[in-house]
C-alpha positions in Angstrom: 0.1 0.2 0.0 2.6 2.3 0.8 4.8 1.4 -1.9 1.6 2.3 -4.3 0.7 5.7 -2.6 4.6 6.8 -3.0 4.3 5.2 -6.8 1.1 7.4 -7.1 3.0 10.5 -5.7 5.9 10.3 -7.4 3.6 10.4 -11.0 1.5 13.4 -9.5 5.0 15.0 -8.8 6.1 14.6 -12.6 2.7 15.2 -13.9 2.6 18.2 -12.2 6.3 19.4 -13.2 5.2 18.9 -16.8 2.5 20.9 -16.3 4.6 23.9 -14.7 7.2 23.0 -17.2 4.7 23.6 -20.2 3.2 26.7 -18.3 6.7 28.1 -18.0 7.9 27.6 -22.0 4.6 29.3 -22.9 5.6 32.1 -20.9 8.8 32.3 -22.2 7.5 31.8 -25.6 5.1 34.7 -25.5 8.3 37.0 -23.5 10.7 36.0 -26.7 8.5 36.7 -29.3 8.4 40.4 -29.0 12.6 40.0 -29.2 12.0 37.6 -32.1 9.6 40.0 -33.7 12.0 42.7 -33.8 15.4 40.4 -34.6 13.7 38.1 -37.5 13.7 40.7 -39.9 16.6 43.0 -39.0 19.0 43.7 -41.8 16.4 43.0 -44.7 15.6 45.8 -46.8 12.3 47.2 -48.1 12.8 45.2 -51.7 12.9 41.3 -49.5 9.9 43.0 -47.9 7.8 43.7 -50.9 8.8 40.5 -52.5 7.8 38.3 -49.3 4.1 40.2 -49.1 3.6 39.6 -52.8 4.4 36.3 -53.3 3.6 34.5 -50.1 0.3 37.0 -49.3 -1.8 34.2 -49.7 0.1 32.0 -47.1 0.7 34.5 -44.8 -1.8 35.3 -41.6 -3.1 39.5 -41.3 -0.7 39.8 -38.8 2.2 38.7 -40.6 1.0 40.7 -43.6 0.8 44.0 -41.5 4.4 43.3 -40.5 5.5 42.7 -43.7 4.0 45.9 -44.7 5.2 48.0 -41.8 8.5 46.8 -42.3 8.5 47.4 -45.7 7.4 51.3 -45.6 9.4 52.2 -42.6 12.6 53.3 -44.4 10.7 54.8 -46.5 8.2 56.5 -44.2 11.2 57.9 -41.8 13.1 59.4 -44.4 10.7 61.5 -45.9 9.3 62.8 -42.1 13.3 63.8 -41.7 13.0 65.8 -45.0 9.7 67.5 -44.3 10.1 67.5 -40.5 13.5 69.3 -40.1 12.6 72.3 -43.2 9.3 72.3 -41.9 10.1 73.1 -37.8 12.8 75.6 -39.1 10.7 77.3 -41.5 7.5 77.7 -38.6 10.3 79.1 -36.0 11.4 81.3 -38.5 8.0 82.3 -39.6 6.4 82.8 -35.9 9.3 84.4 -34.6 8.8 87.3 -36.7 5.2 88.0 -35.6 3.4 88.6 -38.5 0.7 86.2 -38.4 -1.7 87.8 -36.5 -1.3 85.5 -33.4 -0.9 86.9 -29.8 2.5 86.7 -28.1 1.7 83.8 -25.7 0.4 82.2 -28.8 3.3 83.0 -30.7 5.7 81.8 -27.8 3.9 78.6 -27.3 3.9 77.7 -31.0 7.5 78.4 -31.2 8.6 76.4 -27.9 6.7 73.3 -29.5 8.3 73.7 -32.5 11.7 73.8 -31.7 11.0 70.7 -29.5 9.7 68.6 -31.9 12.9 70.0 -33.8 14.7 67.9 -30.7 12.8 65.2 -31.2 13.4 64.3 -35.0 17.4 64.8 -34.0 17.2 62.6 -31.1 14.6 60.3 -31.9 13.8 59.8 -35.5 17.2 60.8 -37.1 19.9 59.1 -34.2 17.1 56.2 -33.1 15.3 54.9 -36.1 16.9 56.1 -39.2 19.8 54.3 -37.8 17.9 51.0 -37.1 16.1 50.5 -40.3 19.6 51.7 -42.0 21.5 49.9 -39.9 24.2 48.7 -42.6 24.9 52.5 -43.6 24.7 53.5 -39.6 26.3 51.3 -37.3 29.7 52.7 -36.4 27.7 55.0 -33.8 26.1 52.0 -31.9 29.1 50.7 -30.1 29.7 54.5 -28.6 28.7 54.1 -25.2 25.9 57.2 -25.0 22.8 56.1 -25.0 22.3 56.5 -21.4 23.5 60.5 -22.5 20.7 60.5 -25.8 18.1 58.6 -23.5 17.9 61.4 -21.3 17.9 64.5 -24.0 15.1 62.4 -26.4 12.7 61.6 -23.2 13.0 65.1 -22.0 12.4 66.6 -25.4 9.5 64.2 -26.2 8.3 65.0 -22.7 8.7 68.7 -23.1 6.5 68.8 -26.5 4.0 66.7 -25.1 3.8 68.8 -21.6 4.6 72.6 -24.0 0.7 71.2 -25.9 -1.1 71.2 -22.6 0.1 74.1 -22.0 -0.8 75.8 -24.5 -4.2 74.0 -24.3 -4.7 75.1 -20.6 -3.7 78.8 -21.9 -6.3 78.7 -24.2 -8.8 77.5 -21.8 -7.9 80.1 -19.7 -8.1 83.0 -22.1 -11.6 81.7 -23.2 -13.6 80.4 -20.0 -11.8 83.0 -17.2 -11.8 85.8 -18.2 -10.8 87.6 -14.6 -8.0 85.4 -14.7 -7.3 86.0 -18.8 -4.9 89.4 -17.9 -2.8 88.2 -15.3 -2.0 84.2 -16.6 -2.3 84.8 -20.2 1.3 86.9 -20.7 4.2 87.0 -22.1 6.8 86.7 -19.1 3.6 83.8 -17.7 4.3 82.0 -20.9 8.5 82.2 -20.2 7.8 81.0 -16.9 5.7 78.3 -17.5 7.7 76.7 -20.2 10.9 77.0 -18.0 9.1 75.3 -15.2 8.0 72.7 -17.8 11.4 72.5 -19.3 13.4 71.8 -15.9 11.0 69.4 -14.7 10.9 67.3 -17.3 14.4 67.3 -17.7 15.1 66.5 -13.8 12.8 63.6 -14.1 14.1 62.0 -17.1 17.2 62.6 -15.5 16.7 58.7 -13.8 17.3 56.6 -16.6 20.6 58.0 -17.0 21.3 55.5 -13.8 18.5 52.7 -14.7 19.7 52.7 -18.4 23.3 51.4 -19.5 25.4 53.1 -22.3 24.8 50.2 -24.7 22.0 50.5 -27.7 19.4 48.1 -27.9 18.6 47.8 -31.7 15.4 45.9 -30.8 12.9 48.5 -31.7 11.6 48.6 -27.8 9.9 51.3 -25.8 13.5 52.0 -24.3 16.7 52.7 -26.8 18.7 51.6 -24.4 19.5 48.3 -22.1 18.6 48.2 -19.0 21.1 47.7 -16.0 20.8 44.0 -14.6 18.8 43.5 -11.8 17.1 46.8 -12.2 14.8 46.2 -15.4 12.5 43.7 -12.6 12.9 45.4 -9.9 10.1 47.3 -8.0 11.7 50.6 -8.7 12.1 50.2 -12.3 8.2 49.5 -12.1 7.7 52.0 -10.0 9.6 55.4 -12.3 8.1 53.7 -15.7 4.6 53.8 -14.7 5.8 57.1 -13.2 7.0 57.6 -17.1 3.8 56.4 -18.2 1.4 58.5 -16.3 3.3 61.8 -17.2 3.5 61.2 -20.6 1.4 60.2 -22.7 -1.8 59.7 -20.0 -1.9 62.5 -18.4 -1.7 64.9 -21.0 -4.1 62.4 -23.3 -7.1 63.2 -20.7 -5.9 66.9 -19.7 -6.0 67.8 -23.0 -9.7 66.7 -23.3 -10.5 67.7 -20.2 -9.8 71.4 -21.4 -11.1 71.1 -24.5 -14.3 69.9 -23.5 -14.5 72.8 -21.1 -14.0 74.9 -23.4 -16.3 73.7 -26.0 -18.8 74.1 -23.5 -18.0 77.7 -22.1 -18.2 79.0 -26.5 -21.4 77.2 -26.9 -23.1 78.9 -23.5 -20.8 82.1 -24.7 -22.9 82.0 -28.5 -25.8 81.5 -27.7 -25.7 84.7 -24.8 -24.3 86.4 -27.4 -27.1 85.3 -30.2 -29.9 86.3 -27.8 -28.4 89.9 -27.3 -27.8 90.8 -30.2 -31.0 89.7 -31.5 -30.1 86.9 -34.3 -32.2 84.5 -33.7 -34.1 85.4 -36.5 -33.5 87.3 -39.6 -30.0 88.2 -41.4 -26.9 87.7 -38.8 -24.6 90.3 -39.1 -20.7 90.0 -38.3 -19.9 89.3 -34.9 -15.9 90.4 -34.5 -15.2 88.5 -30.9 -17.3 85.4 -32.4 -14.7 85.3 -35.7 -11.8 85.5 -33.5 -12.8 83.1 -31.1 -13.4 80.9 -33.7 -10.2 80.6 -35.4 -8.2 80.2 -31.9 -10.9 77.0 -32.0 -9.9 75.9 -34.8 -6.0 76.4 -34.0 -6.4 75.1 -30.3 -8.3 72.0 -31.5 -6.4 71.4 -34.5 -3.2 71.1 -32.3 -4.3 69.4 -29.5 -6.7 66.9 -31.4 -3.3 66.2 -33.7 -2.1 64.8 -30.5 -4.4 62.9 -29.4 -4.8 60.8 -32.3 -1.0 60.4 -33.1 -0.5 59.5 -29.5 -3.5 57.1 -29.1 -1.8 53.7 -30.3 1.8 54.5 -28.5 -0.1 55.3 -25.5 -2.2 51.9 -25.2 0.8 49.6 -26.5 2.9 51.4 -23.3 0.4 50.9 -20.7 -0.4 47.1 -22.0 3.6 46.7 -22.2 4.4 47.3 -18.7 1.2 45.3 -17.4 2.2 42.5 -19.6 5.5 42.5 -18.1 3.8 42.2 -14.5 2.0 39.5 -15.6 -1.5 40.9 -16.7 -1.7 38.8 -19.4 -5.4 38.1 -20.5 -5.3 40.5 -23.4 -2.6 40.0 -26.2 -2.0 42.8 -28.5 -0.8 41.9 -32.1 3.0 42.6 -32.4 2.5 45.4 -35.3 0.6 47.9 -33.0 4.4 49.0 -31.4 5.3 49.8 -35.2 2.1 51.4 -35.5 2.3 53.7 -32.7 5.8 54.5 -33.5 5.0 55.7 -36.6 1.8 57.3 -35.5 4.0 59.3 -32.9 6.8 60.4 -35.4 4.3 62.0 -37.4 3.3 64.6 -34.9 6.4 65.9 -35.1 5.6 67.5 -38.3 2.1 68.3 -38.6 2.0 71.4 -37.1 3.7 73.1 -39.6 0.7 72.0 -41.6 -2.0 72.5 -39.0 -0.9 76.7 -39.2 -0.9 76.5 -42.9 -4.1 75.0 -43.4 -5.9 76.9 -40.1 -4.1 80.4 -40.5 -4.2 82.5 -43.1 -1.3 85.0 -42.3 0.7 82.0 -41.9 0.1 80.7 -45.4 0.9 84.0 -46.7 4.2 84.5 -44.2 5.3 80.8 -45.9 4.6 82.5 -49.7 6.9 85.4 -48.8 9.4 83.1 -47.4 9.8 80.5 -50.6 9.0 83.7 -53.1 12.0 86.2 -51.7 14.6 83.7 -53.1 13.3 83.8 -56.4 13.1 87.6 -56.2 16.7 88.0 -54.7 17.4 85.8 -58.5 15.3 87.8 -60.7 16.4 90.8 -58.3 20.7 90.5 -59.2 19.7 89.4 -62.8 18.2 92.7 -63.8 20.9 94.4 -62.3 
C-alpha cells in the first residue's frame, strides 16, 4: 500500500512538473515573441519585405502581412518624415518668430517652443534612433559608442517637453476663453516664459533618472526603451514605479488633460455664443458679422487642430505602452498584435511634422508668410539678374 501511494505521488509530481514546465515554456515563448519579432527581419531591406509580401500573400496570416508591410514602408516613411520635419519646423520657428501671423504673443511663444522641441525630437529620436535602425548597415558605426543613457535623457526630456508644451498651450487657451478674470494676469508673455521654463526643468530632472537606470549600450530591438536596462533593475519595483510614472506623465495624463480642457472650452464657447446671439437679437433674420466670435472661432480651430493632432497620433502608442508594462508585471489577459508597437511609433513620429501643415491650413497670415519665404529667393535671383 505504501509502495502504491509512493508511486502515485511520484506520478503526480512528474505530471505537475511537466505542466509547470509547459506553462513556463509558454510564458517564456510569449515573452521572447517580441524579441524574435524585432530580430527576425533585422537586416532585411524594403525590397525583400515587399517581395515576401507579394509572393506569399495568400499563405501569410493577417498579422504577418501587416508586419511585412510596415517593415517595407518604414525606411521610406522615416526618411520622408525627416525631409519634411526638419525644414518644416525650421520654417515654422522662423515665420512665427517674426510675429506677423496675427497671433497673440502668448500663442506665438507656445507655438515656437513646440516647434523647437519637435525639431529636437526629430534629431534625437527619428534621425539618431529610428533612421539608424532601419538603415543599420549604413549607420552601424555609432552604436558601439557607449552614450545611450545620455541620448535617452535628451530624447525623453524633449519628447516630454513637446507633449507638456501642448498641454500648457491648451490650458492657456482655456484660461483665455473661459476664465476672463484670470486672463489678464495669466495670459502674459512673462507667464508663458515661466511656464515653458518650469516645464522644461521639471522634465529634465524627471528624465535624469534614466541615466542611472539604463546602460550606455544601445538596444536595437525597437523596444519602447532605446537602451538596455542595468542588470537587476528592469524587474525591480523601483523600475516598475518609475516606468509607470513615466507613462502616466506622458502620455496618459496629458491625453486626458487635453480632452478635459477642450471639453470645458467647447462648453463655454457654446454657452457664450447662445448668450451673444440672444443679446444681439440674432434668433431670426440676417445675422451681422460678430468680430468677437469670429476671433474666438479662429482661436478654437487652431487649438483643436493642435491638441486633436496629439490625441489621434499618440493614442496607439499610449495603449501599447500601458499594455507592455502590464504584460511584464504578469497581467496577460489581453494579447496585442506585434505590429501595434510599430504602428504606435509610426503615428507618434508623424506628430513631429504635422504642426506646420496645421498652421498653414488654419491660419491665413501664416500661409502668406510661408509663401513669401518661398518667393523671397526667387525675387533675389530676378533682382540680381536685372542688375
